C-alpha positions as CSV (number, residue, x, y, z in Angstrom):
1,M,-14.0,5.3,138.8
2,T,-14.8,7.1,135.6
3,T,-17.5,9.7,136.3
4,K,-20.2,11.0,133.6
5,Q,-18.6,14.1,133.0
6,E,-15.3,12.7,132.4
7,Q,-17.2,9.9,130.0
8,D,-19.1,12.5,128.0
9,T,-15.8,14.6,127.5
10,R,-14.4,11.4,126.2
11,D,-17.2,10.6,123.7
12,D,-17.0,14.1,122.6
13,L,-13.0,14.3,121.7
14,I,-13.9,10.8,120.0
15,A,-16.7,12.4,117.8
16,T,-14.3,15.4,117.0
17,Q,-12.1,13.4,116.0
18,N,-13.9,10.9,113.9
19,M,-15.4,14.7,112.2
20,I,-12.4,15.8,111.5
21,V,-11.6,12.4,109.7
22,D,-14.5,12.4,108.0
23,Q,-13.9,16.1,106.9
24,R,-10.8,15.0,105.6
25,E,-11.7,12.4,103.8
26,A,-14.0,14.4,102.3
27,N,-11.3,16.8,101.3
28,A,-9.2,14.2,100.0
29,Q,-12.1,13.3,97.8
30,M,-12.9,16.7,96.6
31,V,-9.4,16.4,95.6
32,R,-9.6,13.6,93.4
33,A,-12.1,14.4,92.3
34,T,-11.5,18.0,91.3
35,I,-8.1,16.2,89.9
36,R,-9.9,13.8,87.7
37,A,-12.7,16.3,86.4
38,Q,-9.3,18.9,85.4
39,E,-7.8,15.4,83.8
40,L,-11.4,14.6,81.9
41,T,-11.5,18.4,80.6
42,E,-7.7,18.1,79.6
43,L,-8.4,15.2,77.8
44,A,-11.1,16.7,76.4
45,E,-10.0,19.5,75.1
46,L,-7.1,16.9,73.6
47,A,-9.5,15.2,72.3
48,E,-11.1,17.7,70.6
49,A,-7.7,19.0,69.4
50,R,-7.0,16.2,67.8
51,A,-10.4,15.7,66.1
52,E,-10.2,19.5,64.7
53,A,-6.8,18.4,63.2
54,T,-7.8,15.3,61.9
55,T,-11.0,17.4,60.3
56,N,-8.3,20.2,58.8
57,E,-6.0,17.2,57.9
58,L,-9.0,15.8,56.4
59,R,-10.2,18.8,54.9
60,E,-6.5,19.5,53.5
61,S,-6.2,16.0,52.0
62,E,-9.7,16.3,50.3
63,E,-8.4,19.9,48.9
64,R,-5.8,18.0,47.5
65,Y,-7.3,15.2,46.1
66,R,-10.0,17.8,44.4
67,T,-7.1,19.9,42.8
68,L,-5.2,16.8,41.9
69,F,-8.9,15.5,40.3
70,D,-9.1,19.1,39.0
71,L,-5.6,19.6,37.3
72,A,-4.2,15.8,36.4
73,P,-3.1,16.3,32.7
74,A,-5.5,13.1,31.9
75,A,-8.8,13.0,31.8
76,V,-10.8,11.3,35.2
77,Y,-14.3,10.6,36.4
78,S,-15.9,8.7,38.9
79,C,-19.3,6.6,39.1
80,D,-21.0,5.3,42.2
81,A,-22.1,1.2,42.4
82,S,-24.7,2.1,40.1
83,G,-22.8,3.9,37.7
84,V,-24.1,7.3,38.2
85,I,-21.1,9.8,37.9
86,Q,-20.3,11.5,41.2
87,K,-17.6,13.5,39.5
88,F,-15.3,14.3,36.5
89,N,-12.6,17.3,35.7
90,R,-12.3,20.0,32.8
91,H,-10.1,17.5,30.6
92,A,-13.0,14.7,30.6
93,A,-15.3,16.9,29.6
94,A,-13.1,18.1,26.8
95,L,-12.6,14.7,25.5
96,W,-16.2,14.1,26.1
97,G,-17.6,17.3,23.7
98,R,-20.6,17.8,26.7
99,E,-20.9,18.4,30.9
100,P,-22.9,15.7,32.2
101,A,-25.0,16.3,35.3
102,L,-23.7,15.2,37.9
103,E,-25.4,12.3,40.1
104,D,-28.1,12.5,37.1
105,V,-29.6,8.9,37.0
106,D,-29.8,9.5,33.0
107,E,-25.9,9.8,33.2
108,R,-24.2,6.4,34.1
109,F,-21.4,5.0,33.4
110,C,-19.5,7.4,31.6
111,G,-20.5,11.3,29.8
112,S,-19.0,10.2,26.7
113,F,-22.6,10.9,23.8
114,K,-21.4,8.0,22.2
115,M,-18.8,5.0,22.0
116,F,-17.5,3.1,19.4
117,R,-15.5,-0.1,19.6
118,T,-12.2,0.2,17.8
119,D,-12.2,-3.1,16.7
120,D,-14.6,-3.1,13.9
121,G,-15.8,0.8,14.8
122,S,-19.5,-1.0,15.8
123,F,-21.7,1.2,18.2
124,M,-20.9,0.2,22.0
125,P,-24.1,0.9,24.7
126,H,-23.0,3.2,27.7
127,D,-24.4,-0.3,29.7
128,Q,-21.5,-2.7,27.4
129,C,-18.6,-0.1,28.0
130,P,-15.5,-0.9,30.2
131,M,-16.6,1.0,33.5
132,A,-20.1,-0.7,33.4
133,E,-18.3,-4.0,33.4
134,V,-16.1,-2.9,36.0
135,L,-19.2,-2.3,38.5
136,A,-20.9,-5.0,37.6
137,G,-17.8,-7.3,38.6
138,R,-17.8,-9.4,35.2
139,T,-14.1,-7.5,34.8
140,S,-12.1,-7.0,38.0
141,E,-10.2,-3.9,36.3
142,V,-9.5,-2.1,32.8
143,R,-5.8,-1.7,32.0
144,D,-5.3,0.3,28.9
145,A,-8.1,-0.8,26.7
146,E,-8.8,1.8,23.7
147,V,-12.5,2.8,23.4
148,I,-13.7,5.7,20.4
149,I,-15.8,8.9,21.9
150,G,-18.4,10.3,19.5
151,R,-18.8,14.1,20.3
152,P,-22.3,15.8,20.2
153,D,-20.7,17.5,17.0
154,G,-20.2,14.5,15.3
155,S,-16.2,14.2,15.8
156,R,-14.5,11.2,17.0
157,V,-11.6,10.4,19.4
158,T,-9.3,7.3,20.5
159,V,-8.9,6.9,23.7
160,V,-7.2,4.4,26.2
161,V,-9.0,4.2,29.5
162,N,-8.1,2.5,33.0
163,I,-10.1,2.0,35.5
164,R,-10.4,0.4,38.8
165,P,-12.9,-0.2,41.4
166,L,-13.7,1.1,44.7
167,K,-14.3,-0.6,47.4
168,N,-15.5,-0.4,51.4
169,G,-13.9,-1.9,54.7
170,R,-16.0,-5.2,53.7
171,G,-14.5,-5.3,49.9
172,E,-17.8,-4.6,48.5
173,V,-17.9,-2.4,45.4
174,T,-19.1,1.2,46.1
175,G,-18.2,2.7,42.7
176,A,-15.0,2.8,40.6
177,I,-12.6,5.5,38.8
178,N,-11.9,6.0,35.6
179,C,-8.3,7.6,34.0
180,F,-8.6,7.6,30.4
181,Y,-6.3,10.1,27.6
182,D,-6.7,11.0,24.1
183,I,-4.6,8.4,21.2
184,T,-6.1,9.8,18.6
185,E,-3.1,11.5,16.8
186,R,-1.0,8.6,17.7
187,K,-3.3,6.3,16.0
188,R,-3.8,8.4,12.9
189,A,0.5,8.2,13.2
190,E,0.2,4.4,13.6
191,D,-2.5,4.1,10.8
192,Q,-0.7,6.6,8.4
193,V,2.9,4.4,9.1
194,A,0.9,0.9,8.7
195,D,-0.6,2.3,4.9
196,S,3.1,3.2,4.2
197,L,4.3,0.3,5.2
198,N,2.1,-1.5,3.3
199,R,2.6,0.9,0.2
200,E,6.5,-0.4,0.8
201,R,5.7,-3.8,0.9
202,D,3.8,-3.4,-2.4
203,L,6.0,-1.8,-4.2
204,A,8.8,-4.3,-3.1
205,E,6.4,-7.2,-4.3
206,F,6.4,-4.9,-7.6
207,R,9.8,-4.9,-8.3
208,E,10.9,-8.5,-7.2
209,L,8.1,-9.4,-9.9
210,F,9.6,-6.9,-12.0
211,I,12.9,-7.5,-11.8
212,G,12.0,-11.0,-11.9
213,V,10.6,-11.2,-15.2
214,V,13.1,-9.0,-16.8
215,G,15.8,-11.6,-15.5
216,H,14.2,-14.6,-16.3
217,D,11.9,-14.4,-19.2
218,L,14.4,-12.3,-21.1
219,R,17.4,-14.6,-20.6
220,N,15.9,-17.4,-22.8
221,P,15.1,-15.4,-25.7
222,L,18.5,-13.8,-25.2
223,G,20.4,-17.2,-25.6
224,S,18.6,-18.0,-28.5
225,I,19.5,-14.5,-30.4
226,I,23.1,-15.2,-28.9
227,M,23.3,-18.7,-29.9
228,S,21.5,-18.3,-33.1
229,A,24.1,-15.1,-34.1
230,A,26.9,-17.2,-33.6
231,T,25.4,-20.2,-36.0
232,L,25.5,-17.6,-38.7
233,L,29.0,-16.1,-37.9
234,R,30.2,-19.9,-38.4
235,R,28.7,-20.3,-41.4
236,S,31.5,-19.5,-44.0
237,R,28.2,-18.3,-46.8
238,L,28.0,-14.9,-44.8
239,D,29.6,-11.9,-46.5
240,D,31.5,-9.2,-44.8
241,Q,28.6,-7.2,-44.1
242,D,26.1,-9.8,-42.8
243,A,28.7,-11.0,-40.6
244,E,29.5,-7.6,-39.3
245,T,25.4,-7.5,-38.5
246,A,25.7,-11.0,-36.7
247,A,28.8,-9.7,-34.6
248,R,26.7,-6.5,-33.5
249,I,23.8,-8.6,-32.8
250,I,25.9,-11.0,-30.2
251,R,27.5,-7.5,-28.8
252,S,24.2,-5.9,-28.8
253,S,22.9,-9.1,-26.9
254,Q,25.6,-9.8,-24.8
255,R,25.0,-6.1,-23.0
256,I,21.4,-6.3,-22.4
257,S,22.3,-9.8,-20.8
258,R,25.0,-7.8,-18.3
259,M,22.1,-5.5,-17.5
260,V,19.6,-8.2,-16.5
261,T,22.8,-9.7,-14.9
262,Q,23.2,-6.4,-13.1
263,L,19.5,-6.2,-12.7
264,L,19.0,-9.1,-11.1
265,D,22.0,-8.5,-8.3
266,L,20.1,-5.4,-7.7
267,T,17.0,-7.3,-6.7
268,R,19.1,-9.6,-4.6
269,A,20.9,-7.2,-2.8
270,R,17.5,-4.4,-2.3
271,L,15.0,-7.1,-1.5
272,G,16.8,-9.7,-0.4
273,G,19.4,-9.2,2.3
274,G,22.3,-9.3,0.3
275,L,24.2,-11.3,-2.5
276,P,25.0,-14.5,-2.2
277,I,28.5,-15.9,-2.4
278,E,30.1,-20.0,-2.6
279,R,33.4,-19.9,-1.3
280,T,36.1,-21.8,-2.8
281,P,40.2,-21.7,-2.4
282,T,40.9,-19.2,-5.0
283,D,44.1,-17.5,-6.6
284,L,43.7,-13.7,-7.7
285,R,46.0,-14.5,-10.4
286,D,44.1,-16.7,-12.0
287,V,40.9,-14.1,-11.6
288,F,43.3,-11.5,-12.9
289,G,44.2,-13.1,-15.9
290,N,40.8,-14.2,-17.2
291,V,39.7,-10.3,-16.2
292,V,42.3,-8.7,-18.4
293,A,41.8,-11.0,-21.8
294,E,37.9,-9.6,-21.7
295,F,39.4,-6.1,-22.6
296,E,41.3,-4.7,-25.3
297,A,43.0,-1.5,-23.4
298,T,46.3,-1.1,-21.7
299,I,46.2,-2.7,-18.8
300,Q,49.3,-2.8,-16.6
301,L,49.1,-6.1,-13.8
302,R,51.3,-6.3,-10.7
303,V,51.1,-8.7,-7.9
304,E,53.5,-9.4,-5.1
305,G,53.5,-12.2,-2.6
306,D,50.4,-14.9,-1.9
307,V,46.9,-13.7,-3.4
308,T,45.1,-16.7,-2.2
309,G,41.9,-16.9,-0.3
310,M,38.7,-18.6,0.4
311,W,36.6,-16.2,-1.6
312,D,33.6,-16.7,-4.4
313,Q,35.7,-16.8,-7.5
314,D,33.1,-15.4,-10.0
315,R,32.0,-12.8,-7.5
316,L,35.6,-11.3,-7.4
317,A,35.6,-11.6,-11.4
318,R,32.5,-9.3,-11.5
319,V,33.8,-7.0,-9.0
320,L,37.2,-6.5,-10.9
321,S,35.4,-6.7,-14.2
322,N,33.3,-3.5,-13.2
323,L,36.2,-1.9,-11.9
324,V,38.7,-2.2,-14.7
325,G,35.7,-1.5,-17.0
326,N,34.8,1.8,-14.8
327,A,38.8,2.8,-14.8
328,I,38.6,2.4,-18.8
329,E,35.7,4.2,-19.6
330,Y,37.3,7.4,-17.4
331,A,40.8,7.1,-18.4
332,A,42.2,10.0,-20.3
333,A,43.3,8.9,-23.6
334,G,46.4,7.3,-24.3
335,T,46.8,6.1,-20.3
336,P,47.0,3.0,-18.9
337,V,44.7,1.4,-16.3
338,I,47.1,-0.5,-13.3
339,V,45.8,-3.3,-11.5
340,E,47.7,-3.8,-8.4
341,A,47.5,-6.5,-5.2
342,H,49.4,-7.2,-2.4
343,T,49.1,-9.0,1.0
344,D,48.5,-6.9,3.7
345,G,48.4,-9.4,7.5
346,P,45.3,-11.2,7.1
347,E,44.2,-9.6,4.2
348,V,45.3,-9.0,0.5
349,V,44.6,-5.5,-1.0
350,V,43.8,-5.1,-4.4
351,E,44.4,-1.9,-5.7
352,V,42.9,-0.2,-9.8
353,S,43.8,3.1,-10.7
354,N,43.7,5.0,-13.8
355,R,44.7,8.8,-14.4
356,G,42.0,11.6,-16.0
357,A,39.1,13.7,-14.9
358,P,38.8,13.1,-10.7
359,I,35.2,12.4,-9.5
360,P,33.1,15.3,-8.5
361,A,33.5,15.7,-4.5
362,E,29.6,15.7,-4.4
363,V,29.6,12.6,-5.7
364,L,32.4,10.4,-4.2
365,P,30.6,10.3,-0.8
366,F,27.8,8.2,-2.9
367,I,29.4,6.4,-5.5
368,F,28.9,3.2,-4.5
369,E,24.9,4.1,-4.3
370,P,22.9,2.2,-7.0
371,F,22.4,4.5,-10.4
372,R,25.1,6.8,-9.5
373,R,27.6,7.4,-12.1
374,S,31.6,8.4,-11.5
375,Q,30.9,11.3,-14.0
376,P,27.6,12.5,-14.4
377,D,28.4,14.9,-17.0
378,K,30.0,12.3,-19.2
379,K,27.8,10.1,-21.6
380,S,27.6,6.1,-20.6
381,A,28.9,3.4,-22.7
382,A,25.9,1.6,-23.8
383,G,24.7,-0.9,-21.6
384,N,25.6,1.2,-18.5
385,L,23.0,1.4,-15.6
386,G,25.2,3.0,-13.0
387,L,25.1,-0.1,-11.1
388,G,28.3,-1.5,-11.9
389,L,30.1,-0.2,-8.6
390,Y,26.9,-0.5,-6.1
391,I,27.1,-4.4,-7.1
392,A,30.8,-4.8,-6.7
393,H,30.6,-2.8,-3.5
394,Q,27.8,-5.5,-2.3
395,I,30.2,-8.6,-3.4
396,V,33.2,-7.0,-1.1
397,L,30.8,-6.7,1.6
398,A,29.4,-10.0,1.4
399,H,33.2,-11.3,1.6
400,G,33.4,-9.5,4.7
401,G,35.7,-7.1,3.3
402,T,35.7,-3.0,2.1
403,L,35.6,-1.3,-1.5
404,D,36.6,2.9,-1.1
405,A,37.2,5.3,-3.8
406,H,39.6,8.1,-3.6
407,C,40.7,11.0,-5.3
408,A,44.6,12.6,-5.7
409,D,46.8,14.3,-8.2
410,G,44.7,13.5,-11.1
411,T,44.4,10.0,-9.8
412,T,41.4,7.9,-9.2
413,R,42.2,4.8,-7.1
414,F,39.5,1.9,-5.8
415,V,41.0,-0.3,-3.1
416,M,39.6,-3.4,-1.8
417,R,40.3,-5.0,1.0
418,L,39.2,-8.6,1.3
419,P,39.9,-11.1,4.4
420,R,41.3,-14.2,3.6
421,E,39.5,-16.0,5.8
422,V,35.9,-16.4,6.8
423,A,35.2,-13.8,9.8
């Protein structure tokens, strides 16, 4: 049987054990609390570091934005939702010609002194400008719109504006930013080009009208003169002097007629996009025979092979007549003009040559331009406008061929190459 002393000892031992367990639990709780406190401290320090890093990043980002805003090559400014100007860079102030007071409720939508519309030059109130349209929601954004800015000194500049709204997380417009740049010089250049084109168009129309009048209205009276003179020649009652006078009238009228034809061809070539041609089966032998018969000069004709093709016979007769006439005019006295033709694969080659003074080297590159002459210092035959070679060149080009001039060893040679078929 357990005595009371033994029971008390046992109770004391249990109490001591319980106290030790409680102490251990208290110690464990204290350790856990200490660890948690340390963890919270570390988390707080980490959060503080992150917050500081975020703040620094935001500060750096803001600094970069401010630097870009100030140094941007274009003019930039921003407004709040009510249109009050919040920021602007130096380029904006330079284009405005003034510096508005920031966040001034009287400075709204734009810092310019005045604005004008580009279509009709009318005055544009600030509350009708593109920035006001965007902030009012009447326009979602503005791309490449043109506005005229009036400065306090009275000068004006034309600018292109691009405006985007600024929105918060709920999609509400909190303001807008405008990026614009000066196009005054470009507009001035465009206006000068337009004026120049209009003047050229007016001049071309005048030339066409003038040449048309000369070409068409002169042909009828010329025809009457030639027919009347020919009728007089057919009468046997004219004495020799009157007959010579009538013949001279015919020759002069024919020269004028040729000049009129050249002027019409010039008009078609320069203003009409080239000379029209009508292709038919053509034998150059027939063309050569007709052309040679026109001239009272020594012409040596040499033709080899098949010289037929699909060409405009009348136009090619003009080419050969112009080339032969030019060769006769500049040939040395007593020397013949040589006309040669031969085949070269799908082409026919025609050469017209003469002996005499060569075409000057400075003239040769421009020999086929209008109003140019082979020998600028030589007095021209009557009725020569310096259009013959130009028109000949245009006719050959219209056939898809080439016409070149060469001078060597005292011989001037014009070489024409004609494709037999249409390319």
